[in-house]
Each structure stands twice: as structure tokens, then as C-alpha cells.
FIVEX-933243 format. One line per 3 residues: number of its first residue (from 1); for each residue x, y, z of N, C-alpha, C. Coordinates in steps of 0.2 Angstrom, whole numbers. Layout:
NUM> X:Y:Z:X:Y:Z:X:Y:Z  ...
***
This chain:
1> 3:-22:-21:8:-26:-20:11:-28:-27  17:-25:-28:20:-25:-35:26:-29:-35  28:-31:-40:35:-35:-41:40:-31:-39
4> 40:-24:-40:46:-20:-38:47:-19:-31  42:-21:-27:43:-21:-19:44:-28:-16  42:-33:-20:42:-39:-17:47:-44:-20
7> 49:-43:-27:53:-48:-30:59:-46:-34  59:-39:-36:64:-37:-40:65:-29:-40  71:-27:-41:72:-20:-41:75:-17:-35
10> 77:-10:-35:80:-7:-29:76:-7:-23  70:-8:-23:66:-8:-16:63:-14:-15  65:-20:-18:62:-26:-17:64:-28:-10
13> 60:-32:-7:61:-34:0:58:-40:2  61:-44:6:58:-50:8:53:-49:13  53:-43:16:48:-41:21:42:-40:17
16> 42:-36:12:36:-35:8:33:-42:5  38:-46:2:36:-52:-1:32:-56:4  34:-56:11:31:-60:16:23:-58:17
19> 21:-52:14:15:-50:15:10:-53:10  13:-55:4:9:-58:-1:4:-63:1  6:-68:4:2:-74:6:-4:-71:11
22> -3:-67:16:-8:-65:20:-13:-61:16  -11:-57:12:-15:-52:8:-19:-57:3  -16:-62:0:-20:-66:-4:-26:-70:0
25> -24:-72:6:-29:-76:10:-34:-71:12  -33:-65:14:-38:-60:15:-42:-58:10  -39:-57:4:-43:-56:-2:-48:-62:-4
28> -46:-68:-3:-50:-74:-4:-56:-74:1  -54:-73:7:-59:-73:12:-64:-67:11  -62:-61:10:-67:-56:8:-71:-58:2
31> -68:-60:-3:-72:-62:-9:-78:-67:-7  -76:-72:-3:-80:-78:-1:-86:-75:4  -85:-69:7:-90:-66:11:-94:-61:7
34> -93:-60:1:-97:-56:-4:-94:-49:-4  -88:-47:-2:-85:-40:-3:-85:-39:-11  -87:-33:-13:-87:-32:-20:-82:-26:-22
37> -80:-22:-17:-75:-16:-19:-68:-18:-17  -64:-18:-22:-57:-19:-21:-53:-14:-25  -49:-10:-22:-45:-5:-26:-37:-6:-25
40> -34:-7:-30:-26:-8:-30:-23:-2:-32  -20:2:-27:-17:8:-29:-10:7:-30  -7:8:-36:-1:5:-39:4:11:-41
43> 10:10:-39:15:15:-42:16:13:-49  17:19:-53:17:19:-60:21:25:-63  27:25:-61:31:31:-62:34:32:-69
46> 34:39:-70:37:41:-76:45:40:-75  48:40:-81:56:38:-80:60:43:-77  57:49:-76:61:55:-72:57:57:-66
49> 53:52:-63:49:54:-57:53:57:-52  50:63:-49:54:67:-44:55:62:-38  50:57:-37:51:53:-31:57:49:-31
52> 60:48:-36:67:44:-37:72:48:-33  72:54:-32:77:58:-29:77:56:-21  72:54:-19:71:51:-12:72:44:-11
55> 69:40:-16:69:33:-15:73:29:-20  76:32:-25:79:28:-30:74:26:-35  76:24:-41:72:22:-46:68:15:-45
58> 61:15:-46:57:9:-45:51:10:-49  48:4:-50:41:4:-53:40:8:-59  44:8:-64:43:13:-70:37:10:-74
61> 33:14:-77:27:13:-81:29:7:-86  25:2:-86:26:-3:-91:31:-8:-90  35:-7:-84:40:-12:-82:37:-18:-78
64> 41:-23:-78:39:-29:-74:38:-27:-66  42:-22:-64:42:-20:-57:35:-17:-56  32:-14:-61:26:-10:-60:20:-15:-60
67> 21:-21:-61:15:-26:-62:13:-29:-55  7:-30:-54:4:-33:-48:8:-40:-47  9:-42:-41:12:-49:-40:7:-54:-43
70> 10:-59:-46:6:-64:-49:1:-68:-45  3:-68:-38:-2:-72:-34:-8:-68:-33  -8:-61:-34:-14:-57:-34:-17:-57:-40
73> -13:-55:-45:-16:-54:-52:-19:-61:-55  -18:-66:-53:-20:-73:-55:-26:-75:-51  -28:-72:-46:-34:-74:-42:-40:-74:-47
76> -45:-79:-46:-50:-79:-51:-55:-73:-51  -55:-69:-46:-59:-63:-46:-55:-57:-47  -49:-57:-50:-45:-52:-51:-48:-47:-56
79> -53:-49:-60:-56:-44:-64:-60:-39:-60  -62:-41:-54:-66:-36:-50:-61:-30:-47  -55:-31:-48:-50:-26:-45:-50:-19:-49
82> -51:-14:-46:-50:-7:-49:-43:-5:-48  -39:-4:-53:-32:-2:-52:-32:5:-53  -29:9:-48:-28:16:-48:-20:17:-49
85> -18:20:-53:-10:22:-54:-9:28:-51  -2:29:-49:0:35:-46:7:36:-47  9:42:-48:16:44:-50:20:47:-44
88> 17:47:-38:20:49:-32:18:45:-26  21:46:-20:19:42:-14:12:43:-12  9:49:-14:2:50:-11:-3:45:-15
91> -7:42:-11:-12:37:-14:-18:40:-17  -19:46:-15:-26:49:-18:-25:55:-22  -21:60:-20:-20:66:-24:-18:65:-31
94> -21:67:-36:-20:67:-43:-20:59:-45  -25:55:-42:-26:48:-44:-34:48:-45  -36:42:-48:-43:40:-49:-46:39:-42
97> -42:38:-37:-45:36:-30:-50:41:-28  -48:48:-29:-52:53:-27:-59:52:-30  -60:51:-36:-66:50:-39:-70:43:-37
100> -66:38:-36:-68:32:-33:-72:33:-26  -68:37:-22:-71:38:-15:-78:42:-16  -78:47:-21:-84:50:-22:-90:46:-24
103> -88:41:-29:-93:37:-32:-96:32:-27  -92:30:-22:-93:25:-17:-94:28:-10  -97:33:-9:-98:37:-3:-101:33:2
106> -105:27:0:-108:23:5:-103:18:9  -97:17:6:-92:13:9:-90:16:15  -91:13:21:-89:16:27:-83:12:31
109> -81:6:28:-76:2:31:-71:1:26  -65:2:27:-59:1:23:-54:-3:26  -51:-8:23:-46:-12:25:-40:-11:21
112> -35:-8:24:-29:-6:20:-23:-11:22  -20:-14:16:-15:-18:16:-9:-16:11  -3:-19:12:2:-18:7:8:-15:10
115> 12:-12:6:18:-9:8:18:-2:5  21:2:8:26:2:14:22:5:20  23:1:26:19:3:32:20:11:33
118> 26:14:33:27:21:34:26:25:28  25:23:23:24:27:17:17:27:14  16:23:9:10:22:5:4:20:10
121> 6:15:14:0:12:18:-2:17:23  3:20:26:1:25:31:-2:31:28  0:33:22:-3:39:18:-10:37:17
124> -12:31:14:-19:30:13:-23:29:19  -21:26:24:-25:25:30:-26:32:33  -21:36:34:-22:42:37:-27:47:32
127> -26:47:26:-30:51:22:-37:49:23  -39:42:23:-46:40:24:-48:42:31  -44:41:36:-46:43:42:-47:51:43
130> -43:55:40:-43:62:41:-49:65:37  -50:62:31:-56:64:27:-63:63:31  -63:57:35:-69:56:39:-69:61:45
133> -64:62:48:-63:67:53:-66:74:51  -63:76:45:-65:83:43:-72:84:42  -76:78:41:-83:78:39:-87:75:45
136> -84:74:51:-88:71:56:-91:65:54  -88:61:49:-91:55:47:-89:49:50  -93:44:51:-91:38:54:-88:33:49
139> -82:31:50:-78:27:45:-73:23:49  -73:17:47:-68:12:50:-63:11:45  -56:12:48:-51:10:44:-47:5:48
142> -46:0:44:-43:-6:48:-36:-8:44  -31:-9:48:-24:-11:45:-22:-17:49  -23:-23:46:-20:-29:49:-12:-29:48
145> -9:-30:54:-2:-29:54:2:-35:50  -1:-41:50:2:-46:46:2:-45:39  -2:-40:36:-3:-39:29:0:-32:27
148> 4:-29:31:8:-23:29:15:-24:32  20:-21:28:27:-21:31:30:-15:26  37:-14:28:41:-10:24:48:-13:23
151> 51:-9:19:58:-12:17:64:-9:21  69:-13:21:75:-11:25:80:-9:20  83:-4:21:89:-1:17:94:1:21
154> 99:-4:21:105:-2:26:109:4:23  113:7:27:117:13:26:121:12:20  125:6:19:129:5:13:125:5:7
157> 120:2:6:116:2:0:113:9:-1  110:12:4:108:19:4:113:24:1  119:23:3:124:28:0:125:26:-7
160> 125:20:-9:126:18:-16:120:21:-21  114:21:-18:108:24:-21:108:32:-21  111:35:-16:111:42:-15:105:44:-11
163> 102:39:-7:96:41:-3:97:39:4  93:41:9:93:40:16:92:32:17  95:30:23:94:23:25:87:22:28
166> 85:16:28:78:15:30:78:9:35  77:10:41:77:5:46:70:2:47  69:-4:44:62:-7:43:59:-8:50
169> 63:-11:54:60:-13:61:57:-7:65  61:-2:65:60:4:68:53:8:65  54:8:58:48:12:55:42:8:55
172> 42:2:54:36:-2:54:32:-1:60  36:-2:66:33:-2:73:30:5:74  34:10:72:33:17:74:26:19:70
175> 26:17:64:20:19:60:14:15:61  15:9:63:9:6:66:6:9:72  10:12:76:8:15:82:5:22:80
178> 8:25:75:5:32:73:-2:31:70  -3:26:66:-10:24:64:-14:23:70  -12:19:74:-17:17:80:-18:24:84
181> -13:28:85:-14:34:88:-19:39:85  -20:38:79:-25:42:75:-32:38:74  -33:33:78:-40:29:78:-40:25:72
184> -35:23:69:-35:18:64:-35:11:68  -39:7:66:-39:0:70:-33:-4:67  -28:-4:71:-22:-9:69:-23:-15:73
187> -24:-21:69:-25:-27:72:-20:-32:70  -19:-37:74:-14:-42:72:-15:-45:65  -21:-47:64:-23:-50:58:-31:-51:58
190> -34:-51:52:-41:-52:51:-43:-60:50  -47:-62:53:-49:-69:52:-56:-70:51
***
């Protein structure tokens, strides 16, 4: 959950910002129950990132956009968070997440939250699910729908940025369905 998706920049969205409170509440609840493993997979783009050709410029390394939203970074247990940076949409390829998964092979339940439902969230949830499938491993991947969302990019704005429009209502619903179709546990919320 970065400033560049929630509060400022080309891809900032009220839909993304609305996920902050449920995610903070979920993190607090998990911490109170003794959860010890938290990984924040964050965009950290080079200034000429290839991804900008598809989505426009966002979350450049060292910028305010690329910082974790303050509601999460100021949590008293934020020091427990492992931050993994990525320069592409993919959440695991060429990131430290690959090594984290190897070092934490005993973890068999993952809760995936954040933005965007149809991009990074979908990618991470599917990667976790498909890795388990490939090895006939038992693994739960849970996506609470109240803690994920995607951005809306109307045609007019998309034309200005030179990218395709992005219908948030359609894509959010479609990709929640696609995750459920692949045995990812999509739930309304976790309590």
C-alpha cells in the first residue's frame, strides 16, 4: 500500500485509499493473534521503467509515491515488516520474495491484501497458488475482498497518459472471480 496508489500520482485512487483502514485493522488483528511473518511487496521503479509504457509513470524509487502509506508504516510493529522491492508488475520474479518463500517453506497460509485486484494482487495470489499446485502442496491463499481494490482510469485520462483505460468495477469483480476459480479463498473480510 503505497502513497502512489492511495494519495498522490497518476495511479492514485480513492478506491485504493479505501483499502487502507481494513488492511490496518487486519494487520493489528493478526499481530494481536501472534502472526510474525509480514511481507510488503512494493513498487520501486527506475525512472525509465518499461512498465510505464503500459501504466504511466508511478512509484519511482526514492519518491514519496514509492513510500508505504503512513497508516501502515507508523504501526508500532512496523519494524517486523519485510519490505521487498520490485521494478515490474510481477511480485516474485527477480525480487527477494523468491528467497523469502524458500526460507519460510513452513508457511502454508497466506493472506493477500492491497492493490490492484487485477494486477499485483492477482499476480501474487496466483503465483502462490500455482507454486503449491505444481508441487502438490497444501497451501491456503486467502484474499479478503474488503482489503483489495483497483484503480479506475477513464478513457479521457487514459488518452492523456497514452495508456489503455481501466474500468475498476469490471476488473475488480472479474479478477476476484478469477482468483476464486483457481481455488484462492476470496472472502468478504476476515474477522
